[in-house]
Phi, psi and omega in degrees: 000137183283136170273094188293333181287326177293313181301318179293325171300307182300320187291316185290328174291340181267357181074030178258125179270150172289121179264135185307133178090349176255139176288161170300325181303312183299315174308314181293319178302318183288319180301309179299324183294308198278340186241019178304146179274031175219152176292125184222142177206151174258125182245134178237112184054042183066023174249133181283120186257315183216091183266151175261177187305306187303328181289316178295319184294321182298330178262005180068031182230168176271174178298316179304323181292322187277321181299124181083005178266152177289136176299337175304333178295345185262348179276159185293334180198161173298327182289332176293317180306312182286309185296318180287329181300318182294319181290325175302311182303311187298318177298315180292330177282330182277320182223003173080350178227164178205143178217145166202186177225121186219175175268130180240174185233127175276171190302328187276000180095351178297136178265146180210156178278140189217127174271115188250129176226138184213159178219131176284128164276353179227077183309330178284345175218076193312329182268355188298317185205129186201151172260129183229148179234151189224122180243115177295120182248014185302322185292333186253347185218081182301156180269131173254144185297128182220148177278172185304315189292310181308311180305311183303311189292320170309307188300317185285331179294325175298327178275008175084017180281144175275172182303319181297319180291317176298318179297323173296315183298315186266001180066045182227170178280154181303318177297328174297311182302324185287322180295317174294325175294322178300326176293315181295317175304323178290313181301324185267353182063042172255145181279329185210164191298317176308320176287331182286316182295322174306312189289317181298322185276351181073023175271159178288147182272000000 
């Protein structure tokens, strides 16, 4: 049950005014969205329409810099934007939701691991309108310099996919996936696949 008196005090302290015709519940919803401790934004056809404070701060930008920008500006590369976008569309069409852990880019060019979750509000046109959350994983999972293909295989490995499954998903051979995994083992200083997955997932070894 909402404590409206406490909410009024909180809203007043943050300089939020009650607008005629709107209930306190609406103001509380706005307050929760804008100051949530996780990045949230509303995307319209992959354009950022309504970002919250945490989203902007995560990428080292202001709210105004985020609003109206293509979500492509936040990806590590245009290739990631296109390849991940294809997977996102497929998942949203099938189930209306999507989640992954990927490398993204801050305003200063710094790359970081990010957990992304989204839900389409328009299943008939998945990208038309959706709500997305972004969680910064950089404290638990530092970024190692990876090529585009290495990033793709790292992301799919984190999902628990086998080399054969990754090969089918990326339309490359099983042996090619194994070669890339061997490179990842070396880059991350892992001796076996389980250790690599642990390092990629930010889990204690």
